[in-house]
C-alpha positions in Angstrom: -0.2 0.5 0.0 1.4 3.2 -1.3 0.6 6.5 0.8 0.9 9.9 -0.6 1.1 12.4 2.4 -0.7 15.3 1.3 0.5 17.4 4.4 4.0 17.7 3.7 3.4 17.2 -0.1 1.7 20.8 -0.1 4.2 22.1 2.3 7.4 21.2 0.2 5.9 21.7 -3.3 6.6 18.1 -4.3 5.5 14.3 -5.1 5.9 11.9 -2.4 5.0 8.5 -2.1 5.9 6.1 1.0 5.2 2.2 0.3 6.1 0.5 4.2 8.8 2.9 5.2 10.3 3.5 2.3 10.2 7.3 0.7 10.5 8.1 -3.0 9.7 11.9 -3.9 10.4 14.4 -6.5 10.6 18.0 -6.3 10.9 20.8 -9.0 12.9 22.7 -7.2 15.2 22.8 -3.9 18.3 20.8 -2.6 17.5 16.6 -2.5 19.6 16.9 0.8 17.4 19.3 2.4 14.2 18.1 1.5 15.3 15.0 2.9 15.8 16.1 6.0 12.4 17.9 5.5 10.7 14.3 4.9 12.4 12.4 8.1 11.7 15.5 10.3 8.0 15.0 9.5 8.3 11.2 9.7 9.9 11.5 13.2 6.9 14.3 14.3 4.3 11.6 13.0 6.4 8.6 14.7 7.0 7.0 11.2 10.7 5.3 10.8 11.0 6.2 7.3 13.8 5.7 4.8 14.4 7.8 1.5 14.8 5.2 -1.1 15.0 7.7 -4.0 14.7 11.5 -3.9 15.3 14.2 -7.0 15.1 18.0 -6.3 15.8 20.7 -8.5 16.6 17.9 -11.0 19.4 16.5 -9.0 18.9 13.1 -7.6 20.1 12.6 -3.7 23.3 10.3 -3.5 22.0 7.6 -1.5 25.2 5.8 -1.5 27.3 8.8 0.3 28.3 7.1 3.2 28.5 10.6 5.7 24.6 11.1 4.3 23.6 7.4 4.8 23.1 7.7 8.6 21.2 10.4 8.1 18.5 8.9 5.7 16.8 7.2 8.5 14.6 8.5 11.0 14.5 6.8 14.2 
């Protein structure tokens, strides 16, 4: 089952889908790392443990293989 979180979509102005705990999102503008943090913070606020699976912002994909960033891609 895939969820479309309207609250955070309208706030950030993009398309977000959540399947289980995996997030896929696309934004026309913005910084991918900043958008990832905003989504994860929203997840924490709602007691959801989310994982960024794919995120594109302003045409640039988030490098989810970046070891420095990897630990930040989960909301605890």
